[in-house]
C-alpha positions in Angstrom: -85.6 255.0 -117.1 -83.2 257.8 -116.3 -81.1 256.6 -113.4 -79.3 259.2 -111.3 -76.2 258.7 -109.1 -75.6 260.7 -105.9 -73.3 260.5 -102.9 -74.5 259.4 -99.5 -74.3 263.1 -98.4 -76.4 264.2 -101.4 -78.9 261.5 -100.8 -79.3 262.3 -97.2 -79.8 266.0 -98.0 -82.4 265.4 -100.7 -84.0 262.1 -99.6 -87.5 263.3 -100.3 -86.6 264.2 -103.8 -85.1 260.8 -104.5 -88.2 259.1 -103.0 -90.4 261.2 -105.3 -88.2 260.2 -108.3 -88.6 256.5 -107.3 -92.4 257.0 -107.1 -92.2 258.3 -110.7 -90.2 255.3 -111.8 -86.7 256.6 -111.7 -84.1 254.9 -109.4 -81.3 256.7 -107.7 -78.0 254.9 -107.0 -76.2 256.0 -103.9 -72.4 255.9 -103.7 -69.8 256.0 -100.9 -66.3 257.0 -102.0 -67.3 256.5 -105.6 -68.6 253.0 -105.1 -72.3 252.2 -105.5 -73.6 250.9 -102.1 -77.4 251.3 -102.2 -80.3 252.4 -104.4 -83.7 254.0 -103.9 -85.9 252.2 -106.4 -89.6 252.2 -107.3 -91.3 249.7 -105.0 -92.6 247.7 -108.0 -89.0 247.1 -109.1 -88.1 246.0 -105.6 -91.0 243.5 -105.5 -90.1 242.3 -108.9 -86.5 241.7 -107.8 -87.6 239.8 -104.7 -90.0 237.7 -106.8 -87.3 236.9 -109.4 -84.9 235.9 -106.6 -87.6 233.6 -105.1 -88.2 232.0 -108.5 -84.5 231.5 -109.1 -84.0 229.9 -105.7 -87.0 227.6 -106.3 -85.6 226.5 -109.6 -82.2 225.8 -108.2 -83.8 223.8 -105.4 -85.9 221.8 -107.8 -82.8 221.0 -109.9 -80.9 219.8 -106.9 -83.8 217.6 -105.8 -84.3 216.2 -109.3 -80.7 215.1 -109.3 -81.0 213.6 -105.9 -78.6 216.2 -104.7 -77.9 216.8 -101.0 -80.6 218.3 -98.8 -80.2 220.1 -95.5 -82.5 220.7 -92.5 -83.9 224.1 -91.7 -81.6 224.2 -88.6 -78.6 223.6 -90.9 -79.7 226.2 -93.3 -80.2 228.8 -90.6 -76.9 227.9 -88.9 -75.1 228.5 -92.3 -76.9 231.7 -92.9 -76.0 233.2 -89.5 -72.4 232.0 -89.8 -72.1 233.8 -93.2 -73.6 237.0 -91.8 -71.2 236.9 -88.8 -68.3 236.4 -91.2 -69.4 239.2 -93.4 -69.7 241.5 -90.4 -66.2 240.8 -89.2 
């Protein structure tokens, strides 16, 4: 895999090229002010990342339950999630 790095401006100007590269298996990292902020990746990589995150979260949940750890209701989980997003946006 031969990753490339481009600025937001370059990515915007050549988005179709970066999508084509992703289709061929090569990701493109997009930077803003020299800091990586996003990536255009092959869809298979994206799905694999989502699956890995799901597996990791499931394992963590199983470990907490096996240790009789604390549990939360769905309402509590959603409230925490939206609170975190509001704080991140501020």
